[in-house]
C-alpha positions in Angstrom: -20.2 60.5 23.8 -20.0 61.2 27.7 -19.4 64.7 28.7 -18.5 65.0 32.7 -17.7 67.9 35.0 -16.0 67.5 38.2 -14.4 70.0 40.8 -11.9 69.1 43.3 -9.7 70.8 46.0 -6.0 70.7 45.8 -4.1 68.4 48.2 -1.6 70.6 49.8 0.1 67.4 50.9 0.6 66.5 47.2 1.4 69.5 45.3 2.0 69.2 41.6 3.1 72.2 39.0 0.5 73.1 36.8 2.7 72.5 33.8 3.2 68.7 35.0 -0.5 68.4 35.1 -1.0 69.8 31.6 2.1 67.5 29.9 0.5 64.2 31.0 -3.1 65.3 30.6 -2.2 66.1 27.1 -0.5 63.0 26.4 -3.5 60.8 28.0 -6.1 62.6 26.5 -4.8 62.6 23.1 -4.0 58.9 23.3 -7.8 58.1 24.8 -9.6 60.6 22.3 -10.6 62.8 25.2 -11.0 66.5 25.1 -12.2 69.0 27.6 -11.1 71.8 29.5 -9.1 72.0 32.8 -9.3 75.3 35.0 -6.5 75.1 37.7 -5.2 77.4 40.2 -3.6 77.2 43.8 -6.6 75.7 45.3 -9.1 74.2 42.8 -9.5 71.9 40.0 -12.5 72.1 37.6 -12.4 70.0 34.7 -14.7 69.0 31.8 -14.0 65.8 30.1 -15.7 64.4 26.9 -15.2 61.6 24.5 -16.0 57.7 24.5 -17.7 56.9 27.5 -15.1 54.1 28.8 -12.2 56.4 28.0 -13.9 59.2 29.9 -14.6 56.9 32.9 -11.3 55.6 33.0 -9.8 59.2 33.4 -12.1 60.2 35.8 -11.3 56.9 37.9 -7.7 57.8 37.7 -8.4 61.3 38.7 -10.4 59.9 41.7 -7.3 58.1 42.8 -4.8 60.9 42.4 -3.5 62.2 45.4 -3.2 65.8 44.2 -7.0 66.0 44.4 -9.2 66.0 47.5 -13.0 66.5 47.9 -13.9 65.2 44.3 -17.5 66.2 43.5 -18.9 65.2 40.2 -21.2 68.2 38.8 -22.3 66.7 35.7 -22.7 63.6 33.7 -24.4 63.6 30.4 -24.5 62.2 26.8 -23.7 64.7 24.1 -24.0 64.6 20.5 -21.0 66.7 19.8 -17.9 67.8 21.5 -18.0 71.3 23.2 -14.2 71.3 23.5 -12.9 70.3 20.1 -9.3 70.3 21.6 -7.7 70.1 25.0 -7.1 73.3 26.7 -6.2 74.3 30.1 -7.1 77.6 31.6 -4.5 78.9 34.2 -4.0 82.5 35.4 -0.5 83.3 36.2 0.0 85.3 39.2 -0.3 88.8 38.6 -2.1 88.4 35.0 -5.1 90.5 34.3 -8.2 88.9 35.8 -10.6 90.1 33.0 -8.6 89.2 30.5 -8.5 85.8 31.9 -12.5 85.5 32.4 -12.5 86.5 28.6 -10.3 83.5 27.7 -12.4 81.3 29.7 -15.6 82.7 28.1 -14.0 81.8 24.5 -13.1 78.5 25.6 -16.5 77.6 27.0 -18.5 79.3 23.9 -19.7 76.1 22.5 -20.4 74.3 26.0 -24.0 74.1 27.3 -25.3 77.1 29.4 -24.8 75.1 32.6 -21.3 74.0 32.2 -20.4 77.5 30.9 -21.7 79.0 33.9 -20.1 76.7 36.1 -16.6 77.7 34.9 -17.1 81.3 34.5 -18.8 81.4 38.0 -15.8 79.7 39.5 -13.2 82.0 37.8 -15.3 85.1 38.7 -15.0 83.9 42.3 -11.5 83.0 42.5 -9.8 85.7 40.3 -12.2 88.6 40.5 -13.1 88.7 43.9 
């Protein structure tokens, strides 16, 4: 099974409400047996995708072609024996929501991930919402 993690910047020329991304991603990922975690805010996407190699590669190719993303950087690509994200989740902090509680939620969602993946998500959240 393949797991990959990427980060990208939101393209201000192609905005998309977070709920729209979540709706489409849930449908596509359920169909393709992909699980993972998506962190999204007004400026960044950070996503882990895991599942059958061909399905994950196809999803990543769709993402790379999606105008809502720019400056996409692949952070890790590795074969894994088991899923770190047993179900699809999206971490999104609503404006005005408690930052510390949100960080706790991200820690819960990444609890089964490798230290590198967990650290990537926690580090981005700290810099984006706690700074």
